[in-house]
C-alpha positions in Angstrom: 180.1 -81.1 170.4 177.3 -83.2 169.1 176.7 -86.8 168.0 173.8 -88.9 166.3 171.6 -91.1 168.2 168.7 -92.9 166.4 169.1 -90.5 163.4 168.8 -87.4 165.7 171.5 -84.9 166.6 172.2 -84.9 170.2 174.2 -82.1 172.0 176.9 -83.8 174.0 179.1 -80.8 175.2 177.7 -77.3 175.9 180.3 -76.4 178.4 182.2 -73.7 176.5 183.8 -70.4 177.4 181.6 -67.7 175.6 181.9 -63.9 176.0 178.9 -61.6 176.3 178.8 -58.5 174.2 176.1 -55.9 174.7 175.2 -53.0 172.5 172.3 -50.6 172.1 171.1 -49.4 168.8 171.2 -45.6 168.2 169.5 -45.5 164.9 168.1 -47.7 162.0 171.5 -48.6 160.5 173.3 -51.9 160.9 175.1 -51.9 164.4 178.1 -54.2 164.8 177.8 -56.5 167.9 181.1 -58.4 167.4 184.1 -57.4 165.3 185.7 -60.7 164.2 189.4 -61.3 164.0 190.5 -61.5 160.3 191.6 -65.3 160.4 188.8 -66.3 162.8 185.1 -67.2 162.6 182.4 -66.0 165.1 179.9 -68.5 166.4 176.7 -67.3 168.0 175.3 -69.3 171.0 172.7 -67.2 172.6 170.9 -63.8 171.7 169.0 -61.7 174.3 167.0 -58.8 172.9 165.1 -56.0 175.0 163.2 -53.0 173.8 163.9 -49.9 176.0 163.0 -47.3 173.2 159.7 -46.1 174.6 157.8 -47.3 171.6 157.4 -50.4 169.4 160.5 -51.3 167.5 161.1 -53.6 164.5 164.1 -55.9 164.6 165.2 -56.4 161.0 167.3 -59.2 162.1 170.9 -60.4 162.7 173.5 -61.2 160.1 177.0 -61.9 159.3 178.8 -59.4 157.0 176.6 -58.6 154.0 174.5 -61.7 154.5 170.8 -62.2 154.9 169.0 -61.1 158.0 167.7 -63.8 160.3 165.2 -63.8 163.3 163.1 -60.6 162.4 160.4 -59.6 165.0 158.5 -56.7 166.1 158.7 -55.8 169.9 156.4 -53.6 172.0 158.1 -51.4 174.5 159.6 -53.1 177.5 159.5 -56.5 175.8 162.0 -58.8 174.3 163.2 -62.3 173.7 165.9 -64.8 174.3 167.2 -67.0 171.5 169.1 -70.0 172.5 170.9 -71.6 169.5 173.6 -73.7 171.4 174.3 -76.6 169.1 173.2 -75.0 165.9 176.7 -73.7 165.2 175.5 -70.4 163.4 178.7 -68.9 162.3 180.0 -66.4 159.7 182.9 -66.7 157.4 186.4 -65.8 158.6 186.6 -62.1 159.5 182.8 -61.5 159.0 181.4 -59.1 161.7 178.0 -60.0 163.6 175.4 -57.3 163.3 171.9 -56.4 164.1 169.5 -54.0 162.4 166.5 -52.4 164.1 163.9 -49.7 163.1 165.5 -47.2 165.6 167.3 -46.4 168.8 166.8 -48.2 172.2 167.1 -51.9 171.3 169.4 -53.6 173.8 171.1 -56.8 172.5 173.4 -59.1 174.2 175.0 -61.9 172.3 177.0 -64.8 173.8 179.5 -66.3 171.2 183.0 -67.5 170.7 185.7 -66.9 168.0 186.8 -70.2 166.5 
């Protein structure tokens, strides 16, 4: 939940139950992280990415359904990043799956999110 103070958005409630889901990419195709129930939306809260491939890997990005990719990056082997987007309310449309695309196998991705 959020509110406005002095024209700024302020997070007032970040205590939510979210479920972690982890996948590892096996090729350079889209990999579904969360399959969303048909009448629900999926809201992403936190994304943790770690490269275990043994080589550099390019993260094309994350997306809902056939939407645009977001948060592209290039990772050296044994590096990663944590993306905290609590309060942003990044969500797909009802029934849209949440996916990641990388240049190859060995990208571990853990996402914390909730169906709403």
